[in-house]
Predicted model as a PDB file, atoms N, CA, C, CB and O in Angstrom, pLDDT in the B-factor column:
MODEL        1                                                                  
ATOM      1  N   MET A   1      86.152  94.428  91.247  1.00 61.00           N  
ATOM      2  CA  MET A   1      85.723  95.778  91.098  1.00 61.00           C  
ATOM      3  C   MET A   1      86.064  96.647  92.132  1.00 61.00           C  
ATOM      4  CB  MET A   1      84.406  95.846  90.939  1.00 61.00           C  
ATOM      5  O   MET A   1      85.893  96.152  93.246  1.00 61.00           O  
ATOM      6  N   THR A   2      86.569  97.988  92.112  1.00 72.00           N  
ATOM      7  CA  THR A   2      87.241  98.897  92.433  1.00 72.00           C  
ATOM      8  C   THR A   2      86.589  99.839  93.651  1.00 72.00           C  
ATOM      9  CB  THR A   2      87.506  99.504  91.243  1.00 72.00           C  
ATOM     10  O   THR A   2      85.953 100.842  93.328  1.00 72.00           O  
ATOM     11  N   GLY A   3      86.764  99.489  95.067  1.00 80.00           N  
ATOM     12  CA  GLY A   3      85.754 100.414  95.691  1.00 80.00           C  
ATOM     13  C   GLY A   3      86.302 101.552  95.978  1.00 80.00           C  
ATOM     14  O   GLY A   3      87.408 101.862  95.536  1.00 80.00           O  
ATOM     15  N   TRP A   4      85.408 102.518  96.961  1.00 82.00           N  
ATOM     16  CA  TRP A   4      85.938 103.800  97.329  1.00 82.00           C  
ATOM     17  C   TRP A   4      87.352 104.302  97.930  1.00 82.00           C  
ATOM     18  CB  TRP A   4      85.132 104.140  98.115  1.00 82.00           C  
ATOM     19  O   TRP A   4      88.044 105.312  97.805  1.00 82.00           O  
ATOM     20  N   TYR A   5      87.422 103.250  98.549  1.00 80.00           N  
ATOM     21  CA  TYR A   5      89.085 103.007  99.191  1.00 80.00           C  
ATOM     22  C   TYR A   5      90.102 103.372  98.181  1.00 80.00           C  
ATOM     23  CB  TYR A   5      89.474 101.311  99.604  1.00 80.00           C  
ATOM     24  O   TYR A   5      91.027 104.177  98.287  1.00 80.00           O  
ATOM     25  N   ASP A   6      89.708 102.524  97.040  1.00 83.00           N  
ATOM     26  CA  ASP A   6      90.595 102.598  95.639  1.00 83.00           C  
ATOM     27  C   ASP A   6      90.936 103.852  94.825  1.00 83.00           C  
ATOM     28  CB  ASP A   6      89.925 101.819  94.651  1.00 83.00           C  
ATOM     29  O   ASP A   6      91.871 104.155  94.084  1.00 83.00           O  
ATOM     30  N   TRP A   7      89.714 104.524  95.284  1.00 87.00           N  
ATOM     31  CA  TRP A   7      89.847 105.942  94.443  1.00 87.00           C  
ATOM     32  C   TRP A   7      90.559 106.910  95.734  1.00 87.00           C  
ATOM     33  CB  TRP A   7      87.996 106.674  93.781  1.00 87.00           C  
ATOM     34  O   TRP A   7      91.170 107.972  95.614  1.00 87.00           O  
ATOM     35  N   ILE A   8      90.338 106.367  96.614  1.00 87.00           N  
ATOM     36  CA  ILE A   8      91.273 107.689  97.427  1.00 87.00           C  
ATOM     37  C   ILE A   8      92.638 107.353  97.363  1.00 87.00           C  
ATOM     38  CB  ILE A   8      90.956 107.941  99.157  1.00 87.00           C  
ATOM     39  O   ILE A   8      93.566 108.149  97.218  1.00 87.00           O  
ATOM     40  N   PHE A   9      92.720 105.962  97.494  1.00 87.00           N  
ATOM     41  CA  PHE A   9      94.052 105.477  97.272  1.00 87.00           C  
ATOM     42  C   PHE A   9      94.932 106.815  96.233  1.00 87.00           C  
ATOM     43  CB  PHE A   9      93.866 103.785  96.418  1.00 87.00           C  
ATOM     44  O   PHE A   9      95.651 107.793  96.441  1.00 87.00           O  
ATOM     45  N   LEU A  10      94.420 106.210  95.252  1.00 90.00           N  
ATOM     46  CA  LEU A  10      94.688 106.623  93.664  1.00 90.00           C  
ATOM     47  C   LEU A  10      95.106 108.863  93.912  1.00 90.00           C  
ATOM     48  CB  LEU A  10      92.481 106.072  92.380  1.00 90.00           C  
ATOM     49  O   LEU A  10      96.067 109.607  93.715  1.00 90.00           O  
ATOM     50  N   VAL A  11      93.850 108.982  94.362  1.00 93.00           N  
ATOM     51  CA  VAL A  11      93.838 110.653  94.488  1.00 93.00           C  
ATOM     52  C   VAL A  11      95.303 110.817  95.484  1.00 93.00           C  
ATOM     53  CB  VAL A  11      92.084 111.398  95.448  1.00 93.00           C  
ATOM     54  O   VAL A  11      96.287 111.470  95.136  1.00 93.00           O  
ATOM     55  N   VAL A  12      95.149 109.948  96.978  1.00 93.00           N  
ATOM     56  CA  VAL A  12      96.190 110.386  97.476  1.00 93.00           C  
ATOM     57  C   VAL A  12      97.775 110.342  96.718  1.00 93.00           C  
ATOM     58  CB  VAL A  12      96.106 109.738  98.600  1.00 93.00           C  
ATOM     59  O   VAL A  12      98.659 111.195  96.802  1.00 93.00           O  
ATOM     60  N   ALA A  13      97.788 109.185  96.044  1.00 94.00           N  
ATOM     61  CA  ALA A  13      98.999 109.393  95.006  1.00 94.00           C  
ATOM     62  C   ALA A  13      99.297 109.809  94.691  1.00 94.00           C  
ATOM     63  CB  ALA A  13      99.313 109.244  94.330  1.00 94.00           C  
ATOM     64  O   ALA A  13     100.475 110.158  94.764  1.00 94.00           O  
ATOM     65  N   ILE A  14      98.268 110.238  93.880  1.00 95.00           N  
ATOM     66  CA  ILE A  14      98.802 111.755  92.702  1.00 95.00           C  
ATOM     67  C   ILE A  14      99.003 112.878  93.424  1.00 95.00           C  
ATOM     68  CB  ILE A  14      97.588 112.372  91.470  1.00 95.00           C  
ATOM     69  O   ILE A  14     100.012 113.535  93.169  1.00 95.00           O  
ATOM     70  N   VAL A  15      98.137 113.306  94.413  1.00 94.00           N  
ATOM     71  CA  VAL A  15      98.490 114.143  95.108  1.00 94.00           C  
ATOM     72  C   VAL A  15     100.167 114.358  95.561  1.00 94.00           C  
ATOM     73  CB  VAL A  15      97.649 113.917  96.031  1.00 94.00           C  
ATOM     74  O   VAL A  15     100.895 115.315  95.295  1.00 94.00           O  
ATOM     75  N   ILE A  16     100.514 113.002  96.404  1.00 95.00           N  
ATOM     76  CA  ILE A  16     102.118 112.800  96.261  1.00 95.00           C  
ATOM     77  C   ILE A  16     102.887 113.693  95.439  1.00 95.00           C  
ATOM     78  CB  ILE A  16     102.442 111.497  95.699  1.00 95.00           C  
ATOM     79  O   ILE A  16     103.534 114.737  95.522  1.00 95.00           O  
ATOM     80  N   ILE A  17     102.421 112.557  94.356  1.00 94.00           N  
ATOM     81  CA  ILE A  17     103.421 112.761  92.851  1.00 94.00           C  
ATOM     82  C   ILE A  17     103.273 114.528  92.552  1.00 94.00           C  
ATOM     83  CB  ILE A  17     102.555 111.617  91.111  1.00 94.00           C  
ATOM     84  O   ILE A  17     104.402 115.004  92.433  1.00 94.00           O  
ATOM     85  N   VAL A  18     102.295 115.465  92.422  1.00 94.00           N  
ATOM     86  CA  VAL A  18     102.056 116.994  92.379  1.00 94.00           C  
ATOM     87  C   VAL A  18     103.115 117.758  93.232  1.00 94.00           C  
ATOM     88  CB  VAL A  18     100.568 117.357  92.943  1.00 94.00           C  
ATOM     89  O   VAL A  18     103.913 118.546  92.722  1.00 94.00           O  
ATOM     90  N   LEU A  19     103.066 117.449  94.673  1.00 93.00           N  
ATOM     91  CA  LEU A  19     103.913 117.736  95.332  1.00 93.00           C  
ATOM     92  C   LEU A  19     105.270 117.515  95.670  1.00 93.00           C  
ATOM     93  CB  LEU A  19     103.519 117.664  95.861  1.00 93.00           C  
ATOM     94  O   LEU A  19     105.714 118.305  96.503  1.00 93.00           O  
ATOM     95  N   CYS A  20     106.126 116.565  95.201  1.00 92.00           N  
ATOM     96  CA  CYS A  20     107.189 116.409  94.704  1.00 92.00           C  
ATOM     97  C   CYS A  20     107.640 116.776  93.362  1.00 92.00           C  
ATOM     98  CB  CYS A  20     107.321 115.421  94.878  1.00 92.00           C  
ATOM     99  O   CYS A  20     108.830 116.848  93.055  1.00 92.00           O  
ATOM    100  N   LEU A  21     106.503 117.045  92.436  1.00 92.00           N  
ATOM    101  CA  LEU A  21     107.217 118.044  91.714  1.00 92.00           C  
ATOM    102  C   LEU A  21     107.194 119.159  91.783  1.00 92.00           C  
ATOM    103  CB  LEU A  21     107.125 118.027  90.791  1.00 92.00           C  
ATOM    104  O   LEU A  21     107.887 119.865  91.050  1.00 92.00           O  
ATOM    105  N   LEU A  22     106.409 119.614  92.663  1.00 90.00           N  
ATOM    106  CA  LEU A  22     106.436 121.001  92.937  1.00 90.00           C  
ATOM    107  C   LEU A  22     107.814 121.674  93.759  1.00 90.00           C  
ATOM    108  CB  LEU A  22     105.149 121.218  93.752  1.00 90.00           C  
ATOM    109  O   LEU A  22     108.371 122.761  93.611  1.00 90.00           O  
ATOM    110  N   GLN A  23     108.114 120.443  94.749  1.00 87.00           N  
ATOM    111  CA  GLN A  23     109.012 120.817  95.497  1.00 87.00           C  
ATOM    112  C   GLN A  23     110.693 121.778  94.919  1.00 87.00           C  
ATOM    113  CB  GLN A  23     109.158 119.476  96.097  1.00 87.00           C  
ATOM    114  O   GLN A  23     110.917 121.546  93.731  1.00 87.00           O  
ATOM    115  N   GLY A  24     111.350 122.359  95.328  1.00 74.00           N  
ATOM    116  CA  GLY A  24     112.374 122.906  94.594  1.00 74.00           C  
ATOM    117  C   GLY A  24     113.423 121.852  94.991  1.00 74.00           C  
ATOM    118  O   GLY A  24     113.380 121.208  96.039  1.00 74.00           O  
ATOM    119  N   GLY A  25     114.342 121.749  94.069  1.00 69.00           N  
ATOM    120  CA  GLY A  25     115.531 121.333  94.400  1.00 69.00           C  
ATOM    121  C   GLY A  25     116.285 121.451  95.565  1.00 69.00           C  
ATOM    122  O   GLY A  25     116.564 122.634  95.760  1.00 69.00           O  
ATOM    123  N   LYS A  26     116.848 120.499  96.651  1.00 62.00           N  
ATOM    124  CA  LYS A  26     117.393 120.891  97.860  1.00 62.00           C  
ATOM    125  C   LYS A  26     119.030 121.273  97.708  1.00 62.00           C  
ATOM    126  CB  LYS A  26     117.121 119.706  98.881  1.00 62.00           C  
ATOM    127  O   LYS A  26     119.630 121.969  98.527  1.00 62.00           O  
ATOM    128  N   THR A  27     119.739 120.579  96.286  1.00 59.00           N  
ATOM    129  CA  THR A  27     120.998 120.309  96.677  1.00 59.00           C  
ATOM    130  C   THR A  27     121.311 120.358  94.943  1.00 59.00           C  
ATOM    131  CB  THR A  27     121.284 118.787  97.753  1.00 59.00           C  
ATOM    132  O   THR A  27     120.535 120.461  93.993  1.00 59.00           O  
ATOM    133  N   GLU A  28     122.781 120.236  95.015  1.00 55.00           N  
ATOM    134  CA  GLU A  28     123.031 120.716  93.301  1.00 55.00           C  
ATOM    135  C   GLU A  28     123.227 119.709  92.394  1.00 55.00           C  
ATOM    136  CB  GLU A  28     124.327 121.595  93.020  1.00 55.00           C  
ATOM    137  O   GLU A  28     123.621 119.787  91.230  1.00 55.00           O  
ATOM    138  N   GLY A  29     122.739 118.236  93.398  1.00 56.00           N  
ATOM    139  CA  GLY A  29     122.740 117.283  92.435  1.00 56.00           C  
ATOM    140  C   GLY A  29     124.341 116.376  92.198  1.00 56.00           C  
ATOM    141  O   GLY A  29     125.303 116.311  92.963  1.00 56.00           O  
ATOM    142  N   ALA A  30     124.174 115.874  91.094  1.00 59.00           N  
ATOM    143  CA  ALA A  30     125.504 114.858  90.809  1.00 59.00           C  
ATOM    144  C   ALA A  30     126.726 115.646  90.442  1.00 59.00           C  
ATOM    145  CB  ALA A  30     125.250 113.774  89.513  1.00 59.00           C  
ATOM    146  O   ALA A  30     127.886 115.328  90.705  1.00 59.00           O  
ATOM    147  N   SER A  31     126.283 116.803  89.748  1.00 60.00           N  
ATOM    148  CA  SER A  31     127.614 117.793  89.327  1.00 60.00           C  
ATOM    149  C   SER A  31     128.208 118.141  90.527  1.00 60.00           C  
ATOM    150  CB  SER A  31     127.271 119.245  88.512  1.00 60.00           C  
ATOM    151  O   SER A  31     129.433 118.043  90.598  1.00 60.00           O  
ATOM    152  N   GLY A  32     127.716 118.442  91.274  1.00 58.00           N  
ATOM    153  CA  GLY A  32     127.891 119.051  92.952  1.00 58.00           C  
ATOM    154  C   GLY A  32     128.864 118.024  93.845  1.00 58.00           C  
ATOM    155  O   GLY A  32     129.651 118.375  94.723  1.00 58.00           O  
ATOM    156  N   ALA A  33     128.537 116.345  93.281  1.00 58.00           N  
ATOM    157  CA  ALA A  33     128.958 115.453  94.325  1.00 58.00           C  
ATOM    158  C   ALA A  33     130.294 115.343  93.442  1.00 58.00           C  
ATOM    159  CB  ALA A  33     127.947 113.976  94.729  1.00 58.00           C  
ATOM    160  O   ALA A  33     131.349 115.376  94.076  1.00 58.00           O  
ATOM    161  N   ILE A  34     130.359 115.226  92.166  1.00 64.00           N  
ATOM    162  CA  ILE A  34     131.603 115.095  91.577  1.00 64.00           C  
ATOM    163  C   ILE A  34     132.695 116.154  91.693  1.00 64.00           C  
ATOM    164  CB  ILE A  34     131.365 114.907  90.329  1.00 64.00           C  
ATOM    165  O   ILE A  34     133.854 116.072  92.098  1.00 64.00           O  
ATOM    166  N   THR A  35     131.897 117.289  91.163  1.00 63.00           N  
ATOM    167  CA  THR A  35     132.904 118.484  91.322  1.00 63.00           C  
ATOM    168  C   THR A  35     133.264 119.332  92.803  1.00 63.00           C  
ATOM    169  CB  THR A  35     132.327 119.541  90.365  1.00 63.00           C  
ATOM    170  O   THR A  35     133.951 120.354  92.827  1.00 63.00           O  
ATOM    171  N   GLY A  36     132.698 118.734  93.929  1.00 61.00           N  
ATOM    172  CA  GLY A  36     133.111 118.724  95.427  1.00 61.00           C  
ATOM    173  C   GLY A  36     132.679 120.757  95.361  1.00 61.00           C  
ATOM    174  O   GLY A  36     133.439 121.600  95.838  1.00 61.00           O  
ATOM    175  N   GLY A  37     131.490 121.052  94.746  1.00 60.00           N  
ATOM    176  CA  GLY A  37     131.054 122.232  95.115  1.00 60.00           C  
ATOM    177  C   GLY A  37     130.170 121.989  95.890  1.00 60.00           C  
ATOM    178  O   GLY A  37     129.648 120.909  96.169  1.00 60.00           O  
ATOM    179  N   GLY A  38     129.886 123.493  96.443  1.00 58.00           N  
ATOM    180  CA  GLY A  38     128.541 123.633  97.406  1.00 58.00           C  
ATOM    181  C   GLY A  38     128.683 122.613  98.567  1.00 58.00           C  
ATOM    182  O   GLY A  38     127.596 122.188  98.957  1.00 58.00           O  
ATOM    183  N   LEU A  39     129.603 122.201  99.107  1.00 59.00           N  
ATOM    184  CA  LEU A  39     129.626 121.398 100.311  1.00 59.00           C  
ATOM    185  C   LEU A  39     129.212 122.020 101.780  1.00 59.00           C  
ATOM    186  CB  LEU A  39     130.985 120.915 100.386  1.00 59.00           C  
ATOM    187  O   LEU A  39     129.932 121.999 102.778  1.00 59.00           O  
ATOM    188  N   ASN A  40     128.149 122.466 101.704  1.00 60.00           N  
ATOM    189  CA  ASN A  40     127.389 123.001 102.858  1.00 60.00           C  
ATOM    190  C   ASN A  40     126.965 121.838 103.969  1.00 60.00           C  
ATOM    191  CB  ASN A  40     126.059 123.727 102.266  1.00 60.00           C  
ATOM    192  O   ASN A  40     125.800 121.451 104.071  1.00 60.00           O  
ATOM    193  N   VAL A  41     127.828 121.432 104.619  1.00 60.00           N  
ATOM    194  CA  VAL A  41     127.380 120.018 105.213  1.00 60.00           C  
ATOM    195  C   VAL A  41     127.197 120.347 106.787  1.00 60.00           C  
ATOM    196  CB  VAL A  41     128.635 118.690 104.937  1.00 60.00           C  
ATOM    197  O   VAL A  41     126.455 119.515 107.309  1.00 60.00           O  
ATOM    198  N   PHE A  42     127.609 121.206 107.571  1.00 61.00           N  
ATOM    199  CA  PHE A  42     127.503 121.666 108.372  1.00 61.00           C  
ATOM    200  C   PHE A  42     126.760 122.970 108.758  1.00 61.00           C  
ATOM    201  CB  PHE A  42     128.351 121.546 108.500  1.00 61.00           C  
ATOM    202  O   PHE A  42     126.910 123.552 109.832  1.00 61.00           O  
ATOM    203  N   VAL A  43     125.997 123.331 107.822  1.00 61.00           N  
ATOM    204  CA  VAL A  43     125.412 124.952 107.914  1.00 61.00           C  
ATOM    205  C   VAL A  43     123.886 124.669 107.683  1.00 61.00           C  
ATOM    206  CB  VAL A  43     126.108 126.186 106.553  1.00 61.00           C  
ATOM    207  O   VAL A  43     123.424 124.086 106.701  1.00 61.00           O  
ATOM    208  N   GLN A  44     123.151 125.192 108.783  1.00 62.00           N  
ATOM    209  CA  GLN A  44     122.271 125.029 109.163  1.00 62.00           C  
ATOM    210  C   GLN A  44     120.968 125.502 108.269  1.00 62.00           C  
ATOM    211  CB  GLN A  44     122.496 125.428 110.229  1.00 62.00           C  
ATOM    212  O   GLN A  44     120.555 126.616 108.593  1.00 62.00           O  
ATOM    213  N   THR A  45     120.514 125.096 107.598  1.00 68.00           N  
ATOM    214  CA  THR A  45     119.907 125.721 106.782  1.00 68.00           C  
ATOM    215  C   THR A  45     118.260 125.613 106.964  1.00 68.00           C  
ATOM    216  CB  THR A  45     120.439 125.287 105.582  1.00 68.00           C  
ATOM    217  O   THR A  45     117.915 124.544 107.466  1.00 68.00           O  
ATOM    218  N   LYS A  46     117.418 126.329 106.715  1.00 73.00           N  
ATOM    219  CA  LYS A  46     115.499 126.018 107.517  1.00 73.00           C  
ATOM    220  C   LYS A  46     114.984 126.173 106.349  1.00 73.00           C  
ATOM    221  CB  LYS A  46     114.548 127.304 108.871  1.00 73.00           C  
ATOM    222  O   LYS A  46     115.478 126.867 105.461  1.00 73.00           O  
ATOM    223  N   GLU A  47     114.073 125.607 106.282  1.00 72.00           N  
ATOM    224  CA  GLU A  47     112.789 125.854 105.037  1.00 72.00           C  
ATOM    225  C   GLU A  47     111.886 126.932 105.607  1.00 72.00           C  
ATOM    226  CB  GLU A  47     111.683 124.330 104.697  1.00 72.00           C  
ATOM    227  O   GLU A  47     111.356 126.868 106.716  1.00 72.00           O  
ATOM    228  N   ARG A  48     111.758 127.978 104.699  1.00 79.00           N  
ATOM    229  CA  ARG A  48     110.701 128.690 104.896  1.00 79.00           C  
ATOM    230  C   ARG A  48     109.835 129.244 104.051  1.00 79.00           C  
ATOM    231  CB  ARG A  48     110.983 129.416 105.447  1.00 79.00           C  
ATOM    232  O   ARG A  48     110.060 129.285 102.841  1.00 79.00           O  
ATOM    233  N   GLY A  49     108.749 129.730 104.603  1.00 84.00           N  
ATOM    234  CA  GLY A  49     107.414 130.163 103.428  1.00 84.00           C  
ATOM    235  C   GLY A  49     107.158 128.470 102.755  1.00 84.00           C  
ATOM    236  O   GLY A  49     107.259 127.335 103.221  1.00 84.00           O  
ATOM    237  N   SER A  50     106.846 128.958 101.651  1.00 83.00           N  
ATOM    238  CA  SER A  50     106.021 127.748 101.063  1.00 83.00           C  
ATOM    239  C   SER A  50     107.030 126.424 100.434  1.00 83.00           C  
ATOM    240  CB  SER A  50     105.017 128.424  99.720  1.00 83.00           C  
ATOM    241  O   SER A  50     106.461 125.804  99.536  1.00 83.00           O  
ATOM    242  N   ASP A  51     108.051 126.057 100.689  1.00 86.00           N  
ATOM    243  CA  ASP A  51     108.819 125.419 100.770  1.00 86.00           C  
ATOM    244  C   ASP A  51     108.556 124.277 102.109  1.00 86.00           C  
ATOM    245  CB  ASP A  51     109.842 126.285 100.702  1.00 86.00           C  
ATOM    246  O   ASP A  51     108.603 123.052 102.000  1.00 86.00           O  
ATOM    247  N   ARG A  52     108.301 124.975 103.240  1.00 88.00           N  
ATOM    248  CA  ARG A  52     107.787 124.372 104.247  1.00 88.00           C  
ATOM    249  C   ARG A  52     106.628 123.663 104.436  1.00 88.00           C  
ATOM    250  CB  ARG A  52     107.773 125.036 104.912  1.00 88.00           C  
ATOM    251  O   ARG A  52     106.403 122.531 104.862  1.00 88.00           O  
ATOM    252  N   VAL A  53     105.792 124.746 103.948  1.00 90.00           N  
ATOM    253  CA  VAL A  53     104.540 124.119 103.336  1.00 90.00           C  
ATOM    254  C   VAL A  53     104.181 123.041 102.705  1.00 90.00           C  
ATOM    255  CB  VAL A  53     104.176 124.677 102.674  1.00 90.00           C  
ATOM    256  O   VAL A  53     103.245 122.297 102.996  1.00 90.00           O  
ATOM    257  N   MET A  54     105.070 122.930 101.663  1.00 90.00           N  
ATOM    258  CA  MET A  54     105.076 121.764 100.559  1.00 90.00           C  
ATOM    259  C   MET A  54     105.442 120.801 101.476  1.00 90.00           C  
ATOM    260  CB  MET A  54     106.125 121.861  99.191  1.00 90.00           C  
ATOM    261  O   MET A  54     104.613 119.927 101.730  1.00 90.00           O  
ATOM    262  N   SER A  55     106.724 120.781 102.130  1.00 90.00           N  
ATOM    263  CA  SER A  55     107.112 119.773 102.802  1.00 90.00           C  
ATOM    264  C   SER A  55     106.597 118.865 103.860  1.00 90.00           C  
ATOM    265  CB  SER A  55     107.878 120.133 103.119  1.00 90.00           C  
ATOM    266  O   SER A  55     106.858 117.664 103.923  1.00 90.00           O  
ATOM    267  N   ILE A  56     105.704 119.653 104.844  1.00 92.00           N  
ATOM    268  CA  ILE A  56     104.927 119.478 105.463  1.00 92.00           C  
ATOM    269  C   ILE A  56     103.499 118.954 104.470  1.00 92.00           C  
ATOM    270  CB  ILE A  56     104.967 120.627 106.261  1.00 92.00           C  
ATOM    271  O   ILE A  56     103.152 117.804 104.736  1.00 92.00           O  
ATOM    272  N   LEU A  57     102.935 119.429 103.739  1.00 93.00           N  
ATOM    273  CA  LEU A  57     101.785 118.486 103.471  1.00 93.00           C  
ATOM    274  C   LEU A  57     102.323 117.247 102.448  1.00 93.00           C  
ATOM    275  CB  LEU A  57     100.473 119.389 102.747  1.00 93.00           C  
ATOM    276  O   LEU A  57     101.556 116.294 102.311  1.00 93.00           O  
ATOM    277  N   THR A  58     103.417 117.232 101.834  1.00 93.00           N  
ATOM    278  CA  THR A  58     104.309 115.908 101.264  1.00 93.00           C  
ATOM    279  C   THR A  58     104.509 114.915 102.322  1.00 93.00           C  
ATOM    280  CB  THR A  58     105.854 116.308 100.730  1.00 93.00           C  
ATOM    281  O   THR A  58     104.313 113.762 101.939  1.00 93.00           O  
ATOM    282  N   LEU A  59     104.850 115.053 103.566  1.00 94.00           N  
ATOM    283  CA  LEU A  59     104.906 113.983 104.627  1.00 94.00           C  
ATOM    284  C   LEU A  59     103.642 114.001 104.913  1.00 94.00           C  
ATOM    285  CB  LEU A  59     105.811 114.157 105.862  1.00 94.00           C  
ATOM    286  O   LEU A  59     103.429 112.905 104.396  1.00 94.00           O  
ATOM    287  N   CYS A  60     102.190 114.443 105.459  1.00 95.00           N  
ATOM    288  CA  CYS A  60     101.185 114.384 105.751  1.00 95.00           C  
ATOM    289  C   CYS A  60     100.376 113.711 104.885  1.00 95.00           C  
ATOM    290  CB  CYS A  60     100.906 115.360 106.019  1.00 95.00           C  
ATOM    291  O   CYS A  60      99.576 112.934 105.406  1.00 95.00           O  
ATOM    292  N   PHE A  61     100.378 113.819 103.556  1.00 94.00           N  
ATOM    293  CA  PHE A  61      99.884 112.699 102.644  1.00 94.00           C  
ATOM    294  C   PHE A  61     100.703 111.428 102.500  1.00 94.00           C  
ATOM    295  CB  PHE A  61      99.742 113.227 101.304  1.00 94.00           C  
ATOM    296  O   PHE A  61     100.283 110.392 101.985  1.00 94.00           O  
ATOM    297  N   THR A  62     101.661 111.574 102.902  1.00 95.00           N  
ATOM    298  CA  THR A  62     102.772 110.518 103.177  1.00 95.00           C  
ATOM    299  C   THR A  62     102.059 109.451 103.548  1.00 95.00           C  
ATOM    300  CB  THR A  62     103.846 110.849 104.262  1.00 95.00           C  
ATOM    301  O   THR A  62     101.613 108.434 103.015  1.00 95.00           O  
ATOM    302  N   ILE A  63     102.075 110.179 105.085  1.00 95.00           N  
ATOM    303  CA  ILE A  63     101.267 109.486 106.221  1.00 95.00           C  
ATOM    304  C   ILE A  63      99.955 108.551 105.455  1.00 95.00           C  
ATOM    305  CB  ILE A  63     100.590 110.828 107.369  1.00 95.00           C  
ATOM    306  O   ILE A  63      99.569 107.387 105.566  1.00 95.00           O  
ATOM    307  N   VAL A  64      99.579 109.590 104.742  1.00 91.00           N  
ATOM    308  CA  VAL A  64      97.729 109.283 104.501  1.00 91.00           C  
ATOM    309  C   VAL A  64      98.011 107.933 103.698  1.00 91.00           C  
ATOM    310  CB  VAL A  64      96.570 110.745 103.292  1.00 91.00           C  
ATOM    311  O   VAL A  64      97.364 106.899 103.862  1.00 91.00           O  
ATOM    312  N   PHE A  65      98.997 108.080 102.867  1.00 93.00           N  
ATOM    313  CA  PHE A  65      99.092 106.665 101.620  1.00 93.00           C  
ATOM    314  C   PHE A  65      99.311 105.752 102.252  1.00 93.00           C  
ATOM    315  CB  PHE A  65     100.213 106.548 100.439  1.00 93.00           C  
ATOM    316  O   PHE A  65      98.649 104.727 102.086  1.00 93.00           O  
ATOM    317  N   PHE A  66     100.298 105.824 103.172  1.00 94.00           N  
ATOM    318  CA  PHE A  66     100.917 104.622 104.099  1.00 94.00           C  
ATOM    319  C   PHE A  66      99.418 103.664 104.428  1.00 94.00           C  
ATOM    320  CB  PHE A  66     101.792 105.385 105.842  1.00 94.00           C  
ATOM    321  O   PHE A  66      99.082 102.587 103.935  1.00 94.00           O  
ATOM    322  N   LEU A  67      98.661 104.582 105.517  1.00 90.00           N  
ATOM    323  CA  LEU A  67      97.873 104.201 106.096  1.00 90.00           C  
ATOM    324  C   LEU A  67      96.457 103.744 104.768  1.00 90.00           C  
ATOM    325  CB  LEU A  67      97.742 105.318 107.247  1.00 90.00           C  
ATOM    326  O   LEU A  67      95.659 102.814 104.891  1.00 90.00           O  
ATOM    327  N   ALA A  68      96.496 104.232 104.189  1.00 86.00           N  
ATOM    328  CA  ALA A  68      95.157 103.595 103.303  1.00 86.00           C  
ATOM    329  C   ALA A  68      96.013 102.600 102.798  1.00 86.00           C  
ATOM    330  CB  ALA A  68      94.261 104.607 101.978  1.00 86.00           C  
ATOM    331  O   ALA A  68      95.220 101.889 102.181  1.00 86.00           O  
ATOM    332  N   ALA A  69      97.107 102.105 102.670  1.00 91.00           N  
ATOM    333  CA  ALA A  69      97.857 100.781 101.988  1.00 91.00           C  
ATOM    334  C   ALA A  69      97.503  99.865 103.162  1.00 91.00           C  
ATOM    335  CB  ALA A  69      99.744 100.897 101.639  1.00 91.00           C  
ATOM    336  O   ALA A  69      97.018  98.804 102.770  1.00 91.00           O  
ATOM    337  N   ILE A  70      97.590  99.956 104.257  1.00 92.00           N  
ATOM    338  CA  ILE A  70      97.472  98.868 105.456  1.00 92.00           C  
ATOM    339  C   ILE A  70      96.034  98.540 105.504  1.00 92.00           C  
ATOM    340  CB  ILE A  70      97.983  99.429 107.001  1.00 92.00           C  
ATOM    341  O   ILE A  70      95.542  97.432 105.717  1.00 92.00           O  
ATOM    342  N   LEU A  71      95.134 100.198 105.166  1.00 84.00           N  
ATOM    343  CA  LEU A  71      93.483  99.729 105.175  1.00 84.00           C  
ATOM    344  C   LEU A  71      93.078  98.628 103.972  1.00 84.00           C  
ATOM    345  CB  LEU A  71      92.430 101.218 104.881  1.00 84.00           C  
ATOM    346  O   LEU A  71      92.443  97.585 104.130  1.00 84.00           O  
ATOM    347  N   ILE A  72      93.591  99.126 102.815  1.00 82.00           N  
ATOM    348  CA  ILE A  72      93.194  98.707 102.101  1.00 82.00           C  
ATOM    349  C   ILE A  72      93.769  97.031 101.444  1.00 82.00           C  
ATOM    350  CB  ILE A  72      93.194  99.767 101.522  1.00 82.00           C  
ATOM    351  O   ILE A  72      93.261  96.284 100.608  1.00 82.00           O  
ATOM    352  N   ASN A  73      94.865  96.935 102.161  1.00 87.00           N  
ATOM    353  CA  ASN A  73      95.207  95.568 102.199  1.00 87.00           C  
ATOM    354  C   ASN A  73      94.435  94.773 103.489  1.00 87.00           C  
ATOM    355  CB  ASN A  73      96.829  95.495 102.295  1.00 87.00           C  
ATOM    356  O   ASN A  73      94.112  93.593 103.348  1.00 87.00           O  
ATOM    357  N   ILE A  74      94.228  95.325 104.454  1.00 88.00           N  
ATOM    358  CA  ILE A  74      93.255  94.533 105.378  1.00 88.00           C  
ATOM    359  C   ILE A  74      91.871  94.406 105.268  1.00 88.00           C  
ATOM    360  CB  ILE A  74      93.331  94.959 106.529  1.00 88.00           C  
ATOM    361  O   ILE A  74      91.330  93.490 105.887  1.00 88.00           O  
ATOM    362  N   LEU A  75      90.992  95.408 104.369  1.00 79.00           N  
ATOM    363  CA  LEU A  75      89.620  95.239 103.787  1.00 79.00           C  
ATOM    364  C   LEU A  75      89.659  94.265 102.309  1.00 79.00           C  
ATOM    365  CB  LEU A  75      89.005  96.865 103.471  1.00 79.00           C  
ATOM    366  O   LEU A  75      88.675  93.636 101.918  1.00 79.00           O  
ATOM    367  N   ALA A  76      90.684  94.280 101.760  1.00 75.00           N  
ATOM    368  CA  ALA A  76      90.916  93.252 100.599  1.00 75.00           C  
ATOM    369  C   ALA A  76      90.671  91.952 100.803  1.00 75.00           C  
ATOM    370  CB  ALA A  76      92.183  93.234 100.151  1.00 75.00           C  
ATOM    371  O   ALA A  76      90.851  91.140  99.895  1.00 75.00           O  
TER     372      ALA A  76                                                      
ENDMDL                                                                          
END                                                                             
């Protein structure tokens, strides 16, 4: 039988997936690694605006996810 905490766990997991999918790519990917393009290792870039909000929300929901996982494990 699923309890209320299982539903919260499921909703938080879905929110994390959606937030990760909404975030923009931060690198060029594998093609940039192979060709050597865009190697801005020492350039400091700060997230601004919606990118920063999405990162903070993702971090917060990830912490809630892990706390819920521990709580569900203790309650079960």
